[in-house]
N, C-alpha and C positions, 0 to 999 in steps of 0.2 A: 556721797555716794559717787561721782564720775571721777572725783578727787581719787579716791580710792581705787576704782576700776586701774585708771594710768597711770598709779604706783604700781599695781598689782604687774601691768603689759611692759613698764618699764626694767621690772625687778626680772620678767622673766624672760625679758630680751638679752640681759647681761648674763643668766646663765646660759643660756641657749646659744650664743656668742662663744661662751667658755667651753663646755659642754664639745663647743663643735674646736675648738683646739689641742681640749684635751683629747679627742678620739683623734684626730689627725697626729698629734705626736705621737700616744699611741702607734698611729700607721708609722709613720716613719722607722720608730724605733725597733717595731718586728722589724722594719729591712733590712737598718741598720745590723740589728743580731745574725738575721741570713746573711749577710753579704761576710760577718765578720766569721763564718765559718772557715775552718784548715784550708776546704778545698778547694779545686782551682775551677770547680762549674759548679757554685752553691745551687743544689735543688732547694725546695721545699718540701718539708716534712707534713707527716699528715696533722699534728696540731699548727703548723701555720695556715692550713689551707682552713680550716675550721676557723682560724681567728678569722683569717679574711669572711668566711663565711658567715658568720656572726657581724663584722662590722660593717658590712653587703646591708646587713637588715637593722641595722642601727642607727647610722649614717648615715646620712643621704649624700656630704662631699666626699665620700672613702674615694670618688674614683679621679679625682684633683690631685690626690696624697699616690697613687698606685707607679713604682719607681720598675718594680722587678718585674709583674707580672702584667701582662692584659685587662683590658677588662673580660673579654670574651674568655681568657682562661678562667674568671672568676665565675661567670655565668655560667662557665662547663662543668665545674665544677658543686655550681649551686643544683644546677641539673642531676648531678651522678648522684649527690648525695638525697635529692628526691625520690632519685629511682630504687635505689639501697635501704629507700627507708620505708619504700612501699613494699616492696620485695621480702622484706623483714616484716612488716605490717602483715601480709597476706601470708607469712610462710605455711606450712603444716604444723601443727600442734600438737601433734600423737594423738588421742584417740586410744581405741581397741584394737590392740598390736592385731597381727595377723596370726592363724594359724595355721602347721603343715597342710597339706591335704591327707597325710600317713594319721596326723591324730585326729585328726575328724572325723578318717573311714573310724577309727578306731572306736571314739567315741559312740558313732552312731551303732557300729555292732554290738557293741556290752550294751547299750539300750538297747538294741531288738531281743538281744541274749533274758537281759530282764524283763525285757516284760513277755517273752515266754514263760520265765520262770514264774511271773507273779499268775498269770493264766492257769499255771499246773497248780499251782499251790490253789488256786480258787477253789478246781476241781477237783482239789484230796478232801479242800474243807467241807466241801459242798457234800462230798461223798459219805463223811465221817458221820 
């Protein structure tokens, strides 16, 4: 049993290091893509920012591979995304639409006239 646990720990360590290498490779390639854009001062697009936010959540060593942006920038993007998420989550989801005051007054007027007509009909029916 001990040997099986040892083998499992070695296999996990090998794959974990490989995953770190793959993540670092992705980070560096993404920065190269940004640098290869045809502008004088390349700017990060929304998809680039989303990539860095995802990388920051999924890989612990992402800070070492930052070349284009500072750590504080990625943290700011993360906070901004968090703010946008909760603003979206707490938005007004609809409900009953508001009625114009004129329409509301018209409904009340018709209702009161209808009540008067019904009382007149009751009186005329009781007299017959």
